[in-house]
Each structure stands twice: as C-alpha cells, then as structure tokens.
C-alpha positions as CSV (number, residue, x, y, z in Angstrom):
1,X,-36.7,42.3,58.1
2,X,-36.8,44.5,55.0
3,X,-40.4,45.5,55.9
4,X,-39.4,46.4,59.5
5,X,-36.4,48.5,58.5
6,X,-38.3,50.4,55.7
7,X,-41.0,51.2,58.2
8,X,-38.4,52.4,60.8
9,X,-36.8,54.7,58.2
10,X,-40.1,56.2,57.0
11,X,-41.4,56.5,60.5
12,X,-38.8,59.1,61.1
13,X,-40.7,61.5,58.8
14,X,-44.0,61.1,60.5
15,X,-45.3,61.1,64.1
16,X,-47.9,58.4,63.1
17,X,-46.9,54.7,62.5
18,X,-46.1,54.0,58.8
19,X,-47.3,50.7,57.2
20,X,-44.9,48.8,55.0
21,X,-47.3,49.3,52.1
22,X,-47.3,53.1,52.6
23,X,-43.6,53.2,53.0
24,X,-43.1,51.2,49.8
25,X,-45.5,53.5,47.9
26,X,-43.6,56.6,49.3
27,X,-40.2,55.2,48.1
28,X,-41.6,54.5,44.7
29,X,-42.8,58.1,44.5
30,X,-39.3,59.3,45.5
31,X,-37.5,56.9,43.2
32,X,-39.8,55.9,40.3
33,X,-38.5,53.1,38.1
34,X,-39.7,50.4,35.7
35,X,-41.2,47.5,37.6
36,X,-38.8,44.6,37.6
37,X,-41.7,42.3,36.9
38,X,-41.4,43.3,33.2
39,X,-38.1,41.5,32.1
40,X,-38.2,43.2,28.7
41,X,-37.9,46.6,30.3
42,X,-35.6,45.6,33.2
43,X,-32.4,47.5,33.4
44,X,-29.6,44.9,33.6
45,X,-26.8,47.2,32.4
46,X,-25.0,49.7,34.4
47,X,-27.1,52.9,34.5
48,X,-25.4,56.2,33.7
49,X,-25.4,57.3,37.3
50,X,-23.5,54.3,38.6
51,X,-20.4,56.5,38.8
52,X,-21.6,57.9,42.1
53,X,-20.0,59.6,45.1
54,X,-19.2,56.3,46.9
55,X,-17.2,54.7,44.1
56,X,-14.1,56.2,45.7
57,X,-15.2,55.9,49.3
58,X,-12.7,53.1,49.9
59,X,-9.9,55.2,48.4
60,X,-10.0,57.8,51.2
61,X,-6.6,59.1,52.2
62,X,-7.6,58.5,55.8
63,X,-8.1,54.8,55.1
64,X,-5.3,54.2,52.7
65,X,-3.2,52.3,55.2
66,X,-5.9,49.7,55.8
67,X,-5.6,46.3,53.9
68,X,-9.3,46.5,53.3
69,X,-9.2,49.6,51.2
70,X,-7.2,50.5,48.1
71,X,-6.4,53.9,46.8
72,X,-6.5,54.3,43.0
73,X,-3.2,55.3,41.3
74,X,-2.7,59.0,41.6
75,X,-2.4,61.1,38.4
76,X,0.2,63.9,38.6
77,X,-0.7,67.5,37.8
78,X,1.4,69.1,35.0
79,X,4.7,70.4,36.4
80,X,3.9,73.9,35.3
81,X,0.8,74.1,37.5
82,X,1.1,76.3,40.5
83,X,-2.1,75.9,42.6
84,X,-3.4,78.6,44.9
85,X,-6.3,78.5,47.3
86,X,-7.9,81.8,48.2
87,X,-9.6,81.0,51.5
88,X,-8.3,78.4,54.0
89,X,-11.6,76.8,55.2
90,X,-12.5,73.1,55.3
91,X,-13.0,72.5,51.6
92,X,-9.8,74.4,50.8
93,X,-7.9,72.2,53.3
94,X,-9.6,69.0,51.9
95,X,-8.5,69.7,48.3
96,X,-5.0,70.8,49.3
97,X,-4.3,67.9,51.6
98,X,-6.0,65.5,49.2
99,X,-3.5,66.5,46.5
100,X,-0.7,66.0,48.9
101,X,-1.9,62.6,50.0
102,X,-2.4,61.5,46.4
103,X,1.1,62.8,45.5
104,X,-0.5,64.7,42.7
105,X,1.9,67.6,42.8
106,X,4.9,68.9,44.6
107,X,4.1,70.6,47.9
108,X,6.2,73.6,46.8
109,X,3.6,74.2,44.0
110,X,0.8,74.8,46.6
111,X,-0.2,78.1,48.1
112,X,-3.0,79.1,50.5
113,X,-4.2,82.5,51.7
114,X,-6.5,83.4,54.5
115,X,-6.9,86.5,56.6
116,X,-7.2,84.3,59.7
117,X,-3.7,82.7,60.3
118,X,-5.3,79.9,62.4
119,X,-7.0,78.6,59.3
120,X,-3.6,78.1,57.7
121,X,-2.0,76.0,60.4
122,X,-3.0,72.5,59.0
123,X,-1.6,73.1,55.5
124,X,1.4,75.1,56.8
125,X,2.5,72.1,58.8
126,X,2.6,70.1,55.6
127,X,4.9,72.6,53.9
128,X,2.4,74.5,51.9
129,X,3.2,78.2,51.2
130,X,0.8,80.2,53.4
131,X,0.0,83.9,53.4
132,X,-2.6,86.4,54.7
133,X,-2.4,88.2,51.3
134,X,-4.6,87.0,48.4
135,X,-2.3,88.9,46.0
136,X,0.6,86.7,47.0
137,X,-1.3,83.7,45.8
138,X,-2.4,85.4,42.5
139,X,1.2,86.4,41.8
140,X,2.7,83.0,42.5
141,X,0.1,80.7,41.0
142,X,-1.6,80.1,37.7
143,X,-4.5,78.1,38.9
144,X,-6.7,79.8,41.5
145,X,-9.4,78.1,43.6
146,X,-11.8,80.4,45.2
147,X,-12.8,78.8,48.5
148,X,-14.5,81.8,50.2
149,X,-18.1,82.3,51.2
150,X,-20.4,83.5,48.5
151,X,-21.1,86.8,50.4
152,X,-17.5,87.9,50.1
153,X,-16.8,86.8,46.5
154,X,-17.3,90.3,45.2
155,X,-14.8,92.1,47.5
156,X,-12.2,89.3,47.0
157,X,-12.4,89.4,43.2
158,X,-12.4,93.2,43.3
159,X,-9.1,93.0,45.2
160,X,-7.4,90.6,42.8
161,X,-9.1,91.2,39.5
162,X,-6.4,93.6,38.1
163,X,-3.7,91.0,38.7
164,X,-5.6,88.2,36.8
165,X,-4.0,87.4,33.4
166,X,-4.8,85.2,30.4
167,X,-2.5,82.6,32.0
168,X,-4.8,82.2,35.1
169,X,-7.5,79.5,35.4
170,X,-10.0,80.5,38.1
171,X,-12.0,77.7,39.8
172,X,-14.9,78.7,42.1
173,X,-16.6,76.5,44.7
174,X,-18.7,79.3,46.0
175,X,-22.3,78.0,46.1
176,X,-24.9,79.9,44.1
177,X,-22.4,82.2,42.3
178,X,-22.8,81.7,38.5
179,X,-20.1,81.9,35.9
180,X,-21.7,85.1,34.5
181,X,-21.5,86.7,37.9
182,X,-17.8,85.7,38.2
183,X,-17.1,86.9,34.7
184,X,-18.5,90.3,35.5
185,X,-16.0,90.7,38.3
186,X,-12.9,89.5,36.3
187,X,-11.1,90.6,33.2
188,X,-12.8,89.6,29.9
189,X,-12.1,86.1,28.5
190,X,-10.9,84.8,31.9
191,X,-11.1,81.0,32.0
192,X,-13.6,80.2,34.7
193,X,-14.8,76.9,36.1
194,X,-17.7,76.5,38.6
195,X,-17.5,73.5,40.9
196,X,-20.1,71.9,43.2
197,X,-18.3,69.6,45.8
198,X,-19.9,67.9,48.7
199,X,-19.0,67.2,52.4
200,X,-17.6,63.7,51.9
201,X,-14.7,65.4,50.1
202,X,-13.4,66.0,53.6
203,X,-12.6,62.3,53.9
204,X,-11.5,61.9,50.3
205,X,-14.8,60.5,49.1
206,X,-16.5,63.5,47.5
207,X,-18.7,63.7,44.5
208,X,-18.0,66.9,42.6
209,X,-19.5,68.3,39.4
210,X,-18.0,71.1,37.4
211,X,-19.1,73.4,34.6
212,X,-16.7,75.1,32.3
213,X,-17.0,78.7,31.2
214,X,-17.0,79.7,27.6
215,X,-13.3,80.4,27.4
216,X,-12.1,77.2,29.0
217,X,-10.2,74.5,27.0
218,X,-10.2,70.7,27.0
219,X,-6.9,70.9,28.9
220,X,-8.7,73.0,31.6
221,X,-11.3,70.3,31.9
222,X,-8.6,67.6,32.3
223,X,-6.8,69.6,35.0
224,X,-10.0,70.3,37.0
225,X,-10.7,66.5,36.9
226,X,-7.3,65.7,38.2
227,X,-7.7,68.2,41.1
228,X,-11.1,67.0,42.1
229,X,-10.3,63.3,41.9
230,X,-7.8,63.9,44.6
231,X,-10.8,64.2,46.9
232,X,-13.2,61.7,45.3
233,X,-14.8,61.5,41.9
234,X,-16.0,64.2,39.5
235,X,-18.2,64.7,36.5
236,X,-18.5,67.5,33.9
237,X,-22.0,69.0,33.5
238,X,-23.6,72.0,31.9
239,X,-24.0,74.9,34.3
240,X,-27.8,74.8,34.0
241,X,-27.5,71.4,35.8
242,X,-25.5,72.6,38.8
243,X,-28.7,73.2,40.7
244,X,-29.7,69.5,40.2
245,X,-26.2,68.5,41.3
246,X,-26.7,70.6,44.4
247,X,-29.9,68.7,45.2
248,X,-28.4,65.3,44.4
249,X,-24.8,65.0,45.5
250,X,-24.6,68.3,47.3
251,X,-27.5,67.7,49.7
252,X,-27.6,63.9,49.2
253,X,-25.2,63.1,52.2
254,X,-27.8,64.6,54.6
255,X,-30.4,62.1,53.4
256,X,-27.9,59.2,53.8
257,X,-27.0,60.4,57.3
258,X,-30.7,60.5,58.1
259,X,-31.1,57.0,56.9
260,X,-28.2,55.7,58.9
261,X,-29.6,57.4,62.0
262,X,-33.1,55.9,61.3
263,X,-31.6,52.4,60.8
264,X,-29.7,52.7,64.1
265,X,-32.9,53.9,65.9
266,X,-34.6,50.8,64.6
267,X,-31.9,48.7,66.0
268,X,-32.1,50.4,69.4
269,X,-35.8,50.0,69.4
270,X,-35.3,46.3,68.8
271,X,-32.9,46.0,71.8
272,X,-29.4,46.7,70.5
273,X,-27.1,49.2,72.2
274,X,-26.7,52.6,70.5
275,X,-23.0,52.0,69.7
276,X,-23.6,48.6,68.1
277,X,-26.7,49.7,66.2
278,X,-24.9,52.8,64.8
279,X,-21.8,50.7,63.8
280,X,-24.0,48.1,62.0
281,X,-26.1,50.8,60.3
282,X,-23.0,52.7,59.0
283,X,-21.2,49.6,57.8
284,X,-24.4,48.4,56.1
285,X,-24.8,51.6,54.1
286,X,-21.1,51.5,53.2
287,X,-21.2,47.9,52.2
288,X,-24.4,48.2,50.2
289,X,-23.0,51.2,48.2
290,X,-19.7,49.3,47.6
291,X,-21.6,46.3,46.5
292,X,-23.6,48.4,44.0
293,X,-20.4,50.0,42.7
294,X,-18.1,46.9,42.6
295,X,-20.7,44.6,41.0
296,X,-22.1,47.2,38.7
297,X,-25.5,45.9,39.3
298,X,-28.6,48.1,39.3
299,X,-29.6,48.8,42.9
300,X,-33.1,47.7,42.3
301,X,-31.8,44.2,41.5
302,X,-29.7,44.2,44.6
303,X,-32.6,45.3,46.7
304,X,-34.7,42.4,45.3
305,X,-32.0,39.9,46.2
306,X,-32.3,41.0,49.8
307,X,-36.1,41.0,50.0
308,X,-37.6,37.6,50.7
309,X,-40.6,36.6,48.4
310,X,-43.9,36.6,50.2
311,X,-42.8,38.9,53.0
C-alpha cells in the first residue's frame, strides 16, 4: 500500500507512470537523511524541527469546542499593551480574532484600520475599535502590526512615520520587505519586528517566524511570541533566514495540500468516491502529523513502522 500511494503522489508531477523505486529515489533527493540501517547514526531523539506548524493544529479556535481537541492555556498580553492593526485583511483578522478567542487581551485594547469599511465588519462585530484612519490606530496603540500589501508599505509608513514614537513597537508581516527598508521609512531607533506567517494561521494553526530589529528588546520578543501563538506556533530566527522560512512554512502548506489531493486521487482511482477519498486523505495527513508531534518520534521511524518489510 505504501508503494501504491507513493507512486500516486509522485505521478502527479509527471505525465508518465512513476515506479516505486523512482519515487523513493526522488523523495530521498528531496529529503536526504541518514539511512536507518545504520543504528549508530539513527536519530532517535526529537530533532530541532519537531516544533512544527502542526503542533498546535488541534488547538484551533474553530475546533476548541470539540472533545477531541484541546486548546493550550492562553497567555495574557501585558495590560499596558494596546494593539493596532493597520490593514484589515485576512491575516489581520486572523491575529485579531485569535487573540480574542485565546482571551489574550481585553477587546477594548484592540484597534483595526482599513480604507475599506467592509474589511472591518468581522472585527467590529466582536467589539474591536475600527476606523478608516491609520493615524487613529497609531495615536491609540503602542504596538502596531502592519498588515498591508508590500506595494503600499511605503505610502502607509510615509503617512504615519511622524507620529511614531520611542514607545511604539512596529511589527510587519509584509512579505519581502526587509527591516532595513522599514527602518529607512521610520524614525531612527524604531523597534521593528519582521514576521513571516502562513495561511493555516487563518484557522489558528499557523507556523510563524519572526526576526528582531537591532533596537528590539527581550521583552519585545516575548510580546511578539505571545501575539503569534494566539494563531499557532512561532520561532525566532535571524532575518537572513526569513527566505528559508518562506520556502518551508510559508510555502509548505501548498505542498501538503498537493499531497492530500494526490492521495485522494489515488483513492478515487482505486474505486472510492471523491468525498470519502478526500476525507480519508485529509484525516490521514492530520493524524500522521499529530502522531509525529505527540509521540516526539522522528518521522523516518514512523514511516518505517507503516512500511511492511519485503514490499
């Protein structure tokens, strides 16, 4: 069965049939590791990357009422924190509503601005302060999260820059905009954090990485961690590693979705209905990830426990 499924997955990348041996070689090229046949070099401890995006998948706010899933205890933000979102798009809403669901702060401490009032309706219904003026957010908040498209970062910062003080912490999720670029548009010594989230943040299961600017403090790092863990898990990295994070956790969900689709296609090809195949494929990926995380076992060992010898 492992041979069949691996061939089905890899066949999605090629019009020609893919043998199990070719598929296996391809996977080893993608994910090189020490052969498990060498016990002395086998990894039996938890690797450093075991804290992955799916560790908190079962803590999603959407799933918190299910007896199958358990939300981790929420950590409250400091009372003096007033959090403002500049831009009311999907990621802005995800973080804002995630903080509300996690009871990480008082709703009265949250502000969101957007030039399109329709973008504000979801958070406004939950009691968040909303405005079409970015300056209202800057004047009422001491932590600003820039949730605007990269192509409008410059005009937005030009608008608010003169109102940024030493008391503000500026967090940017604008893809591709470096800390140096942000610094050039803000007052000197502004505390800046660059964040790379991913789309599962929309369901409280994100994997985010953040890089601190030169003027940030350890308290800033703790605060950013609390904010991001309302929508999943987070890690601190050097800014030079943000591109690698973008390729791994930022783009990674697309590869997982492709694998789910390919597994479901294999099920349909073998006679299952599309609905059943997709449900089984999705739950299989969720269950496998949860098993890897909960048992803290290297995925290679778990894979070998599924594969039957001689097949």
